[in-house]
PQR file with spaces between the fields and no chain letter, atoms N, CA, C, O and H, PARSE charges and radii, in Angstrom:
ATOM       1  N    MET     1     -22.298  -40.664  -43.119 -0.4000 1.5000
ATOM       2  CA   MET     1     -21.223  -41.496  -42.640 -0.0000 2.0000
ATOM       3  C    MET     1     -20.440  -40.705  -41.608  0.5500 1.7000
ATOM       4  O    MET     1     -20.411  -39.476  -41.652 -0.5500 1.4000
ATOM       5  N    ASN     2     -19.813  -41.402  -40.688 -0.4000 1.5000
ATOM       6  CA   ASN     2     -19.031  -40.772  -39.639 -0.0000 2.0000
ATOM       7  C    ASN     2     -17.544  -40.848  -39.958  0.5500 1.7000
ATOM       8  O    ASN     2     -17.018  -41.921  -40.252 -0.5500 1.4000
ATOM       9  H    ASN     2     -19.837  -42.401  -40.652  0.4000 1.0000
ATOM      10  N    VAL     3     -16.878  -39.711  -39.897 -0.4000 1.5000
ATOM      11  CA   VAL     3     -15.430  -39.637  -40.054 -0.0000 2.0000
ATOM      12  C    VAL     3     -14.890  -38.777  -38.912  0.5500 1.7000
ATOM      13  O    VAL     3     -15.640  -38.053  -38.257 -0.5500 1.4000
ATOM      14  H    VAL     3     -17.306  -38.839  -39.657  0.4000 1.0000
ATOM      15  N    THR     4     -13.602  -38.864  -38.688 -0.4000 1.5000
ATOM      16  CA   THR     4     -12.963  -38.033  -37.680 -0.0000 2.0000
ATOM      17  C    THR     4     -12.091  -37.020  -38.393  0.5500 1.7000
ATOM      18  O    THR     4     -11.198  -37.395  -39.153 -0.5500 1.4000
ATOM      19  H    THR     4     -12.992  -39.452  -39.220  0.4000 1.0000
ATOM      20  N    ILE     5     -12.338  -35.736  -38.156 -0.4000 1.5000
ATOM      21  CA   ILE     5     -11.564  -34.672  -38.781 -0.0000 2.0000
ATOM      22  C    ILE     5     -10.864  -33.899  -37.668  0.5500 1.7000
ATOM      23  O    ILE     5     -11.507  -33.294  -36.810 -0.5500 1.4000
ATOM      24  H    ILE     5     -13.064  -35.431  -37.539  0.4000 1.0000
ATOM      25  N    ASN     6      -9.547  -33.930  -37.700 -0.4000 1.5000
ATOM      26  CA   ASN     6      -8.730  -33.270  -36.673 -0.0000 2.0000
ATOM      27  C    ASN     6      -9.175  -33.654  -35.264  0.5500 1.7000
ATOM      28  O    ASN     6      -9.247  -32.812  -34.369 -0.5500 1.4000
ATOM      29  H    ASN     6      -9.024  -34.421  -38.396  0.4000 1.0000
ATOM      30  N    GLY     7      -9.471  -34.940  -35.086 -0.4000 1.5000
ATOM      31  CA   GLY     7      -9.799  -35.453  -33.773 -0.0000 2.0000
ATOM      32  C    GLY     7     -11.246  -35.306  -33.346  0.5500 1.7000
ATOM      33  O    GLY     7     -11.609  -35.724  -32.246 -0.5500 1.4000
ATOM      34  H    GLY     7      -9.413  -35.624  -35.813  0.4000 1.0000
ATOM      35  N    THR     8     -12.082  -34.719  -34.195 -0.4000 1.5000
ATOM      36  CA   THR     8     -13.487  -34.500  -33.865 -0.0000 2.0000
ATOM      37  C    THR     8     -14.374  -35.324  -34.797  0.5500 1.7000
ATOM      38  O    THR     8     -14.204  -35.288  -36.016 -0.5500 1.4000
ATOM      39  H    THR     8     -11.787  -34.379  -35.089  0.4000 1.0000
ATOM      40  N    ALA     9     -15.313  -36.059  -34.225 -0.4000 1.5000
ATOM      41  CA   ALA     9     -16.251  -36.849  -35.029 -0.0000 2.0000
ATOM      42  C    ALA     9     -17.151  -35.903  -35.815  0.5500 1.7000
ATOM      43  O    ALA     9     -17.683  -34.933  -35.275 -0.5500 1.4000
ATOM      44  H    ALA     9     -15.451  -36.088  -33.235  0.4000 1.0000
ATOM      45  N    ARG    10     -17.307  -36.205  -37.085 -0.4000 1.5000
ATOM      46  CA   ARG    10     -18.167  -35.395  -37.965 -0.0000 2.0000
ATOM      47  C    ARG    10     -19.024  -36.317  -38.814  0.5500 1.7000
ATOM      48  O    ARG    10     -18.623  -37.429  -39.160 -0.5500 1.4000
ATOM      49  H    ARG    10     -16.875  -36.993  -37.523  0.4000 1.0000
ATOM      50  N    GLU    11     -20.197  -35.836  -39.137 -0.4000 1.5000
ATOM      51  CA   GLU    11     -21.107  -36.549  -40.026 -0.0000 2.0000
ATOM      52  C    GLU    11     -20.990  -35.926  -41.408  0.5500 1.7000
ATOM      53  O    GLU    11     -21.194  -34.722  -41.568 -0.5500 1.4000
ATOM      54  H    GLU    11     -20.523  -34.933  -38.856  0.4000 1.0000
ATOM      55  N    LEU    12     -20.663  -36.740  -42.407 -0.4000 1.5000
ATOM      56  CA   LEU    12     -20.592  -36.290  -43.796 -0.0000 2.0000
ATOM      57  C    LEU    12     -21.497  -37.180  -44.638  0.5500 1.7000
ATOM      58  O    LEU    12     -21.769  -38.320  -44.261 -0.5500 1.4000
ATOM      59  H    LEU    12     -20.498  -37.718  -42.277  0.4000 1.0000
ATOM      60  N    PRO    13     -21.964  -36.672  -45.769 -0.5600 1.5000
ATOM      61  CA   PRO    13     -22.797  -37.517  -46.634  0.2800 2.0000
ATOM      62  C    PRO    13     -21.987  -38.673  -47.224  0.5500 1.7000
ATOM      63  O    PRO    13     -20.780  -38.549  -47.431 -0.5500 1.4000
ATOM      64  N    ALA    14     -22.642  -39.774  -47.486 -0.4000 1.5000
ATOM      65  CA   ALA    14     -21.977  -40.910  -48.126 -0.0000 2.0000
ATOM      66  C    ALA    14     -21.337  -40.449  -49.424  0.5500 1.7000
ATOM      67  O    ALA    14     -21.942  -39.694  -50.185 -0.5500 1.4000
ATOM      68  H    ALA    14     -23.623  -39.875  -47.317  0.4000 1.0000
ATOM      69  N    GLY    15     -20.114  -40.900  -49.680 -0.4000 1.5000
ATOM      70  CA   GLY    15     -19.416  -40.525  -50.900 -0.0000 2.0000
ATOM      71  C    GLY    15     -18.733  -39.176  -50.825  0.5500 1.7000
ATOM      72  O    GLY    15     -18.264  -38.666  -51.843 -0.5500 1.4000
ATOM      73  H    GLY    15     -19.623  -41.513  -49.062  0.4000 1.0000
ATOM      74  N    ALA    16     -18.667  -38.586  -49.639 -0.4000 1.5000
ATOM      75  CA   ALA    16     -18.017  -37.281  -49.482 -0.0000 2.0000
ATOM      76  C    ALA    16     -16.550  -37.376  -49.883  0.5500 1.7000
ATOM      77  O    ALA    16     -15.908  -38.414  -49.723 -0.5500 1.4000
ATOM      78  H    ALA    16     -19.048  -39.000  -48.812  0.4000 1.0000
ATOM      79  N    THR    17     -16.042  -36.275  -50.405 -0.4000 1.5000
ATOM      80  CA   THR    17     -14.650  -36.227  -50.846 -0.0000 2.0000
ATOM      81  C    THR    17     -13.788  -35.490  -49.821  0.5500 1.7000
ATOM      82  O    THR    17     -14.291  -34.885  -48.874 -0.5500 1.4000
ATOM      83  H    THR    17     -16.564  -35.432  -50.535  0.4000 1.0000
ATOM      84  N    VAL    18     -12.492  -35.560  -50.038 -0.4000 1.5000
ATOM      85  CA   VAL    18     -11.563  -34.820  -49.195 -0.0000 2.0000
ATOM      86  C    VAL    18     -11.884  -33.321  -49.258  0.5500 1.7000
ATOM      87  O    VAL    18     -11.824  -32.637  -48.236 -0.5500 1.4000
ATOM      88  H    VAL    18     -12.083  -36.051  -50.807  0.4000 1.0000
ATOM      89  N    THR    19     -12.216  -32.816  -50.424 -0.4000 1.5000
ATOM      90  CA   THR    19     -12.572  -31.401  -50.560 -0.0000 2.0000
ATOM      91  C    THR    19     -13.711  -31.033  -49.622  0.5500 1.7000
ATOM      92  O    THR    19     -13.655  -30.001  -48.953 -0.5500 1.4000
ATOM      93  H    THR    19     -12.265  -33.372  -51.254  0.4000 1.0000
ATOM      94  N    GLN    20     -14.740  -31.863  -49.566 -0.4000 1.5000
ATOM      95  CA   GLN    20     -15.878  -31.587  -48.688 -0.0000 2.0000
ATOM      96  C    GLN    20     -15.453  -31.618  -47.217  0.5500 1.7000
ATOM      97  O    GLN    20     -15.930  -30.811  -46.419 -0.5500 1.4000
ATOM      98  H    GLN    20     -14.786  -32.701  -50.110  0.4000 1.0000
ATOM      99  N    ALA    21     -14.577  -32.526  -46.859 -0.4000 1.5000
ATOM     100  CA   ALA    21     -14.089  -32.593  -45.483 -0.0000 2.0000
ATOM     101  C    ALA    21     -13.312  -31.335  -45.121  0.5500 1.7000
ATOM     102  O    ALA    21     -13.486  -30.787  -44.032 -0.5500 1.4000
ATOM     103  H    ALA    21     -14.189  -33.182  -47.507  0.4000 1.0000
ATOM     104  N    VAL    22     -12.464  -30.880  -46.019 -0.4000 1.5000
ATOM     105  CA   VAL    22     -11.678  -29.668  -45.769 -0.0000 2.0000
ATOM     106  C    VAL    22     -12.609  -28.483  -45.583  0.5500 1.7000
ATOM     107  O    VAL    22     -12.373  -27.648  -44.710 -0.5500 1.4000
ATOM     108  H    VAL    22     -12.322  -31.325  -46.904  0.4000 1.0000
ATOM     109  N    ARG    23     -13.648  -28.396  -46.374 -0.4000 1.5000
ATOM     110  CA   ARG    23     -14.572  -27.257  -46.298 -0.0000 2.0000
ATOM     111  C    ARG    23     -15.372  -27.207  -45.004  0.5500 1.7000
ATOM     112  O    ARG    23     -15.971  -26.179  -44.690 -0.5500 1.4000
ATOM     113  H    ARG    23     -13.840  -29.075  -47.082  0.4000 1.0000
ATOM     114  N    THR    24     -15.390  -28.301  -44.248 -0.4000 1.5000
ATOM     115  CA   THR    24     -16.050  -28.241  -42.942 -0.0000 2.0000
ATOM     116  C    THR    24     -15.231  -27.411  -41.959  0.5500 1.7000
ATOM     117  O    THR    24     -15.738  -26.970  -40.928 -0.5500 1.4000
ATOM     118  H    THR    24     -14.903  -29.137  -44.503  0.4000 1.0000
ATOM     119  N    LEU    25     -13.943  -27.202  -42.295 -0.4000 1.5000
ATOM     120  CA   LEU    25     -13.054  -26.439  -41.413 -0.0000 2.0000
ATOM     121  C    LEU    25     -12.658  -25.089  -41.978  0.5500 1.7000
ATOM     122  O    LEU    25     -12.540  -24.117  -41.232 -0.5500 1.4000
ATOM     123  H    LEU    25     -13.531  -27.561  -43.132  0.4000 1.0000
ATOM     124  N    THR    26     -12.449  -25.011  -43.300 -0.4000 1.5000
ATOM     125  CA   THR    26     -11.948  -23.782  -43.902 -0.0000 2.0000
ATOM     126  C    THR    26     -12.332  -23.707  -45.364  0.5500 1.7000
ATOM     127  O    THR    26     -12.492  -24.732  -46.026 -0.5500 1.4000
ATOM     128  H    THR    26     -12.545  -25.800  -43.906  0.4000 1.0000
ATOM     129  N    GLU    27     -12.479  -22.489  -45.868 -0.4000 1.5000
ATOM     130  CA   GLU    27     -12.724  -22.280  -47.292 -0.0000 2.0000
ATOM     131  C    GLU    27     -11.409  -22.153  -48.059  0.5500 1.7000
ATOM     132  O    GLU    27     -11.405  -22.133  -49.290 -0.5500 1.4000
ATOM     133  H    GLU    27     -12.349  -21.656  -45.330  0.4000 1.0000
ATOM     134  N    LEU    28     -10.299  -22.068  -47.337 -0.4000 1.5000
ATOM     135  CA   LEU    28      -8.981  -21.949  -47.972 -0.0000 2.0000
ATOM     136  C    LEU    28      -8.615  -23.235  -48.687  0.5500 1.7000
ATOM     137  O    LEU    28      -8.992  -24.323  -48.251 -0.5500 1.4000
ATOM     138  H    LEU    28     -10.302  -22.084  -46.337  0.4000 1.0000
ATOM     139  N    SER    29      -7.888  -23.115  -49.777 -0.4000 1.5000
ATOM     140  CA   SER    29      -7.324  -24.304  -50.415 -0.0000 2.0000
ATOM     141  C    SER    29      -5.809  -24.187  -50.477  0.5500 1.7000
ATOM     142  O    SER    29      -5.106  -25.197  -50.477 -0.5500 1.4000
ATOM     143  H    SER    29      -7.583  -22.231  -50.131  0.4000 1.0000
ATOM     144  N    GLY    30      -5.303  -22.955  -50.531 -0.4000 1.5000
ATOM     145  CA   GLY    30      -3.861  -22.748  -50.520 -0.0000 2.0000
ATOM     146  C    GLY    30      -3.332  -22.833  -49.103  0.5500 1.7000
ATOM     147  O    GLY    30      -3.997  -22.408  -48.158 -0.5500 1.4000
ATOM     148  H    GLY    30      -5.875  -22.135  -50.531  0.4000 1.0000
ATOM     149  N    GLY    31      -2.146  -23.375  -48.956 -0.4000 1.5000
ATOM     150  CA   GLY    31      -1.549  -23.481  -47.640 -0.0000 2.0000
ATOM     151  C    GLY    31      -2.203  -24.529  -46.757  0.5500 1.7000
ATOM     152  O    GLY    31      -2.101  -24.468  -45.531 -0.5500 1.4000
ATOM     153  H    GLY    31      -1.606  -23.719  -49.723  0.4000 1.0000
ATOM     154  N    VAL    32      -2.878  -25.494  -47.380 -0.4000 1.5000
ATOM     155  CA   VAL    32      -3.570  -26.545  -46.642 -0.0000 2.0000
ATOM     156  C    VAL    32      -3.014  -27.896  -47.078  0.5500 1.7000
ATOM     157  O    VAL    32      -2.841  -28.151  -48.270 -0.5500 1.4000
ATOM     158  H    VAL    32      -2.961  -25.543  -48.376  0.4000 1.0000
ATOM     159  N    ALA    33      -2.738  -28.753  -46.110 -0.4000 1.5000
ATOM     160  CA   ALA    33      -2.304  -30.126  -46.386 -0.0000 2.0000
ATOM     161  C    ALA    33      -3.286  -31.071  -45.714  0.5500 1.7000
ATOM     162  O    ALA    33      -3.840  -30.771  -44.657 -0.5500 1.4000
ATOM     163  H    ALA    33      -2.878  -28.546  -45.142  0.4000 1.0000
ATOM     164  N    VAL    34      -3.490  -32.229  -46.353 -0.4000 1.5000
ATOM     165  CA   VAL    34      -4.460  -33.192  -45.840 -0.0000 2.0000
ATOM     166  C    VAL    34      -3.855  -34.595  -45.845  0.5500 1.7000
ATOM     167  O    VAL    34      -3.169  -34.996  -46.785 -0.5500 1.4000
ATOM     168  H    VAL    34      -3.039  -32.473  -47.212  0.4000 1.0000
ATOM     169  N    ALA    35      -4.129  -35.322  -44.774 -0.4000 1.5000
ATOM     170  CA   ALA    35      -3.785  -36.742  -44.708 -0.0000 2.0000
ATOM     171  C    ALA    35      -5.051  -37.511  -44.341  0.5500 1.7000
ATOM     172  O    ALA    35      -5.826  -37.082  -43.485 -0.5500 1.4000
ATOM     173  H    ALA    35      -4.686  -34.997  -44.010  0.4000 1.0000
ATOM     174  N    VAL    36      -5.249  -38.637  -44.990 -0.4000 1.5000
ATOM     175  CA   VAL    36      -6.365  -39.527  -44.684 -0.0000 2.0000
ATOM     176  C    VAL    36      -5.767  -40.846  -44.210  0.5500 1.7000
ATOM     177  O    VAL    36      -5.013  -41.497  -44.932 -0.5500 1.4000
ATOM     178  H    VAL    36      -4.620  -38.986  -45.686  0.4000 1.0000
ATOM     179  N    ASN    37      -6.109  -41.220  -43.008 -0.4000 1.5000
ATOM     180  CA   ASN    37      -5.572  -42.445  -42.414 -0.0000 2.0000
ATOM     181  C    ASN    37      -4.045  -42.470  -42.493  0.5500 1.7000
ATOM     182  O    ASN    37      -3.442  -43.485  -42.844 -0.5500 1.4000
ATOM     183  H    ASN    37      -6.722  -40.691  -42.421  0.4000 1.0000
ATOM     184  N    ASP    38      -3.438  -41.338  -42.162 -0.4000 1.5000
ATOM     185  CA   ASP    38      -1.979  -41.167  -42.085 -0.0000 2.0000
ATOM     186  C    ASP    38      -1.273  -41.154  -43.434  0.5500 1.7000
ATOM     187  O    ASP    38      -0.047  -41.262  -43.478 -0.5500 1.4000
ATOM     188  H    ASP    38      -3.928  -40.514  -41.877  0.4000 1.0000
ATOM     189  N    GLU    39      -2.010  -41.023  -44.534 -0.4000 1.5000
ATOM     190  CA   GLU    39      -1.398  -40.919  -45.859 -0.0000 2.0000
ATOM     191  C    GLU    39      -1.759  -39.579  -46.473  0.5500 1.7000
ATOM     192  O    GLU    39      -2.933  -39.222  -46.571 -0.5500 1.4000
ATOM     193  H    GLU    39      -3.005  -40.935  -44.498  0.4000 1.0000
ATOM     194  N    VAL    40      -0.729  -38.835  -46.889 -0.4000 1.5000
ATOM     195  CA   VAL    40      -0.940  -37.508  -47.473 -0.0000 2.0000
ATOM     196  C    VAL    40      -1.701  -37.642  -48.787  0.5500 1.7000
ATOM     197  O    VAL    40      -1.419  -38.521  -49.600 -0.5500 1.4000
ATOM     198  H    VAL    40       0.225  -39.125  -46.810  0.4000 1.0000
ATOM     199  N    VAL    41      -2.674  -36.749  -48.977 -0.4000 1.5000
ATOM     200  CA   VAL    41      -3.458  -36.710  -50.214 -0.0000 2.0000
ATOM     201  C    VAL    41      -3.063  -35.436  -50.947  0.5500 1.7000
ATOM     202  O    VAL    41      -3.225  -34.341  -50.408 -0.5500 1.4000
ATOM     203  H    VAL    41      -2.904  -36.035  -48.316  0.4000 1.0000
ATOM     204  N    SER    42      -2.549  -35.558  -52.161 -0.4000 1.5000
ATOM     205  CA   SER    42      -2.121  -34.381  -52.920 -0.0000 2.0000
ATOM     206  C    SER    42      -3.311  -33.501  -53.261  0.5500 1.7000
ATOM     207  O    SER    42      -4.427  -33.991  -53.435 -0.5500 1.4000
ATOM     208  H    SER    42      -2.417  -36.447  -52.599  0.4000 1.0000
ATOM     209  N    ARG    43      -3.071  -32.208  -53.353 -0.4000 1.5000
ATOM     210  CA   ARG    43      -4.136  -31.237  -53.626 -0.0000 2.0000
ATOM     211  C    ARG    43      -4.910  -31.597  -54.888  0.5500 1.7000
ATOM     212  O    ARG    43      -6.127  -31.422  -54.934 -0.5500 1.4000
ATOM     213  H    ARG    43      -2.165  -31.810  -53.211  0.4000 1.0000
ATOM     214  N    GLY    44      -4.240  -32.084  -55.888 -0.4000 1.5000
ATOM     215  CA   GLY    44      -4.893  -32.452  -57.140 -0.0000 2.0000
ATOM     216  C    GLY    44      -5.828  -33.645  -57.029  0.5500 1.7000
ATOM     217  O    GLY    44      -6.622  -33.902  -57.934 -0.5500 1.4000
ATOM     218  H    GLY    44      -3.251  -32.226  -55.851  0.4000 1.0000
ATOM     219  N    SER    45      -5.738  -34.371  -55.925 -0.4000 1.5000
ATOM     220  CA   SER    45      -6.572  -35.564  -55.743 -0.0000 2.0000
ATOM     221  C    SER    45      -7.734  -35.356  -54.777  0.5500 1.7000
ATOM     222  O    SER    45      -8.526  -36.275  -54.567 -0.5500 1.4000
ATOM     223  H    SER    45      -5.093  -34.162  -55.190  0.4000 1.0000
ATOM     224  N    TRP    46      -7.851  -34.185  -54.194 -0.4000 1.5000
ATOM     225  CA   TRP    46      -8.899  -33.959  -53.198 -0.0000 2.0000
ATOM     226  C    TRP    46     -10.300  -34.228  -53.747  0.5500 1.7000
ATOM     227  O    TRP    46     -11.113  -34.864  -53.077 -0.5500 1.4000
ATOM     228  H    TRP    46      -7.208  -33.439  -54.365  0.4000 1.0000
ATOM     229  N    ASP    47     -10.588  -33.753  -54.957 -0.4000 1.5000
ATOM     230  CA   ASP    47     -11.937  -33.907  -55.526 -0.0000 2.0000
ATOM     231  C    ASP    47     -12.264  -35.353  -55.879  0.5500 1.7000
ATOM     232  O    ASP    47     -13.432  -35.742  -55.885 -0.5500 1.4000
ATOM     233  H    ASP    47      -9.928  -33.236  -55.502  0.4000 1.0000
ATOM     234  N    SER    48     -11.245  -36.149  -56.171 -0.4000 1.5000
ATOM     235  CA   SER    48     -11.491  -37.525  -56.600 -0.0000 2.0000
ATOM     236  C    SER    48     -11.270  -38.547  -55.491  0.5500 1.7000
ATOM     237  O    SER    48     -11.503  -39.738  -55.698 -0.5500 1.4000
ATOM     238  H    SER    48     -10.296  -35.834  -56.166  0.4000 1.0000
ATOM     239  N    THR    49     -10.829  -38.105  -54.327 -0.4000 1.5000
ATOM     240  CA   THR    49     -10.601  -39.029  -53.209 -0.0000 2.0000
ATOM     241  C    THR    49     -11.826  -39.044  -52.311  0.5500 1.7000
ATOM     242  O    THR    49     -12.119  -38.072  -51.616 -0.5500 1.4000
ATOM     243  H    THR    49     -10.640  -37.137  -54.159  0.4000 1.0000
ATOM     244  N    THR    50     -12.533  -40.163  -52.339 -0.4000 1.5000
ATOM     245  CA   THR    50     -13.729  -40.279  -51.511 -0.0000 2.0000
ATOM     246  C    THR    50     -13.365  -40.880  -50.156  0.5500 1.7000
ATOM     247  O    THR    50     -12.427  -41.668  -50.030 -0.5500 1.4000
ATOM     248  H    THR    50     -12.294  -40.953  -52.904  0.4000 1.0000
ATOM     249  N    LEU    51     -14.120  -40.493  -49.173 -0.4000 1.5000
ATOM     250  CA   LEU    51     -13.900  -40.964  -47.816 -0.0000 2.0000
ATOM     251  C    LEU    51     -14.827  -42.130  -47.516  0.5500 1.7000
ATOM     252  O    LEU    51     -15.878  -42.289  -48.137 -0.5500 1.4000
ATOM     253  H    LEU    51     -14.882  -39.853  -49.275  0.4000 1.0000
ATOM     254  N    ALA    52     -14.415  -42.945  -46.546 -0.4000 1.5000
ATOM     255  CA   ALA    52     -15.213  -44.094  -46.126 -0.0000 2.0000
ATOM     256  C    ALA    52     -15.532  -43.958  -44.642  0.5500 1.7000
ATOM     257  O    ALA    52     -14.889  -43.196  -43.921 -0.5500 1.4000
ATOM     258  H    ALA    52     -13.562  -42.817  -46.041  0.4000 1.0000
ATOM     259  N    GLU    53     -16.516  -44.698  -44.210 -0.4000 1.5000
ATOM     260  CA   GLU    53     -16.900  -44.730  -42.802 -0.0000 2.0000
ATOM     261  C    GLU    53     -15.667  -44.942  -41.918  0.5500 1.7000
ATOM     262  O    GLU    53     -14.839  -45.813  -42.185 -0.5500 1.4000
ATOM     263  H    GLU    53     -17.038  -45.318  -44.796  0.4000 1.0000
ATOM     264  N    ALA    54     -15.564  -44.138  -40.872 -0.4000 1.5000
ATOM     265  CA   ALA    54     -14.509  -44.232  -39.855 -0.0000 2.0000
ATOM     266  C    ALA    54     -13.129  -43.767  -40.321  0.5500 1.7000
ATOM     267  O    ALA    54     -12.144  -43.979  -39.613 -0.5500 1.4000
ATOM     268  H    ALA    54     -16.236  -43.430  -40.655  0.4000 1.0000
ATOM     269  N    ASP    55     -13.035  -43.134  -41.501 -0.4000 1.5000
ATOM     270  CA   ASP    55     -11.748  -42.581  -41.927 -0.0000 2.0000
ATOM     271  C    ASP    55     -11.307  -41.496  -40.954  0.5500 1.7000
ATOM     272  O    ASP    55     -12.132  -40.821  -40.338 -0.5500 1.4000
ATOM     273  H    ASP    55     -13.836  -42.962  -42.075  0.4000 1.0000
ATOM     274  N    ARG    56      -9.990  -41.341  -40.825 -0.4000 1.5000
ATOM     275  CA   ARG    56      -9.401  -40.289  -39.999 -0.0000 2.0000
ATOM     276  C    ARG    56      -8.759  -39.273  -40.936  0.5500 1.7000
ATOM     277  O    ARG    56      -7.861  -39.612  -41.707 -0.5500 1.4000
ATOM     278  H    ARG    56      -9.320  -41.889  -41.324  0.4000 1.0000
ATOM     279  N    VAL    57      -9.216  -38.042  -40.868 -0.4000 1.5000
ATOM     280  CA   VAL    57      -8.731  -36.968  -41.737 -0.0000 2.0000
ATOM     281  C    VAL    57      -8.023  -35.928  -40.877  0.5500 1.7000
ATOM     282  O    VAL    57      -8.562  -35.476  -39.866 -0.5500 1.4000
ATOM     283  H    VAL    57      -9.946  -37.767  -40.242  0.4000 1.0000
ATOM     284  N    GLU    58      -6.826  -35.555  -41.280 -0.4000 1.5000
ATOM     285  CA   GLU    58      -6.090  -34.475  -40.616 -0.0000 2.0000
ATOM     286  C    GLU    58      -5.930  -33.347  -41.623  0.5500 1.7000
ATOM     287  O    GLU    58      -5.405  -33.552  -42.717 -0.5500 1.4000
ATOM     288  H    GLU    58      -6.388  -35.921  -42.101  0.4000 1.0000
ATOM     289  N    VAL    59      -6.380  -32.164  -41.253 -0.4000 1.5000
ATOM     290  CA   VAL    59      -6.282  -30.978  -42.110 -0.0000 2.0000
ATOM     291  C    VAL    59      -5.357  -29.995  -41.410  0.5500 1.7000
ATOM     292  O    VAL    59      -5.631  -29.552  -40.295 -0.5500 1.4000
ATOM     293  H    VAL    59      -6.806  -31.998  -40.364  0.4000 1.0000
ATOM     294  N    LEU    60      -4.257  -29.661  -42.076 -0.4000 1.5000
ATOM     295  CA   LEU    60      -3.266  -28.748  -41.519 -0.0000 2.0000
ATOM     296  C    LEU    60      -3.196  -27.498  -42.375  0.5500 1.7000
ATOM     297  O    LEU    60      -3.164  -27.579  -43.603 -0.5500 1.4000
ATOM     298  H    LEU    60      -4.034  -30.021  -42.982  0.4000 1.0000
ATOM     299  N    THR    61      -3.171  -26.347  -41.727 -0.4000 1.5000
ATOM     300  CA   THR    61      -3.047  -25.103  -42.455 -0.0000 2.0000
ATOM     301  C    THR    61      -1.743  -24.419  -42.079  0.5500 1.7000
ATOM     302  O    THR    61      -1.314  -24.464  -40.926 -0.5500 1.4000
ATOM     303  H    THR    61      -3.197  -26.282  -40.730  0.4000 1.0000
ATOM     304  N    ALA    62      -1.119  -23.785  -43.063 -0.4000 1.5000
ATOM     305  CA   ALA    62       0.112  -23.057  -42.829 -0.0000 2.0000
ATOM     306  C    ALA    62      -0.211  -21.755  -42.094  0.5500 1.7000
ATOM     307  O    ALA    62      -1.184  -21.069  -42.408 -0.5500 1.4000
ATOM     308  H    ALA    62      -1.467  -23.747  -44.000  0.4000 1.0000
ATOM     309  N    VAL    63       0.619  -21.439  -41.119 -0.4000 1.5000
ATOM     310  CA   VAL    63       0.446  -20.203  -40.356 -0.0000 2.0000
ATOM     311  C    VAL    63       1.678  -19.348  -40.568  0.5500 1.7000
ATOM     312  O    VAL    63       2.809  -19.807  -40.409 -0.5500 1.4000
ATOM     313  H    VAL    63       1.409  -21.996  -40.864  0.4000 1.0000
ATOM     314  N    GLN    64       1.445  -18.109  -40.927 -0.4000 1.5000
ATOM     315  CA   GLN    64       2.557  -17.200  -41.181 -0.0000 2.0000
ATOM     316  C    GLN    64       2.741  -16.294  -39.972  0.5500 1.7000
ATOM     317  O    GLN    64       1.770  -15.845  -39.363 -0.5500 1.4000
ATOM     318  H    GLN    64       0.526  -17.735  -41.057  0.4000 1.0000
ATOM     319  N    GLY    65       3.953  -16.042  -39.645 -0.4000 1.5000
ATOM     320  CA   GLY    65       4.220  -15.168  -38.518 -0.0000 2.0000
ATOM     321  C    GLY    65       5.707  -15.123  -38.224  0.5500 1.7000
ATOM     322  O    GLY    65       6.514  -15.752  -38.909 -0.5500 1.4000
ATOM     323  H    GLY    65       4.742  -16.407  -40.140  0.4000 1.0000
ATOM     324  N    GLY    66       6.046  -14.387  -37.216 -0.4000 1.5000
ATOM     325  CA   GLY    66       7.471  -14.315  -36.941 -0.0000 2.0000
ATOM     326  C    GLY    66       7.787  -13.962  -35.541  0.5500 1.7000
ATOM     327  O    GLY    66       8.959  -13.869  -35.178 -0.5500 1.4000
ATOM     328  H    GLY    66       5.391  -13.877  -36.659  0.4000 1.0000
């Protein structure tokens, strides 16, 4: 299935979860926030939230610095 992750079209297997989408960008789980179709998905729901064709996923990571 085709989804858009951070503005880039990606191919994921049917039934892919938010966790799988995040892992296409980073292995980190801490300091990461995710929204699917403009709705924030809580970290505890990543494994149970499945994606659908044409979903838009935004993955944001916290950056530390000063």
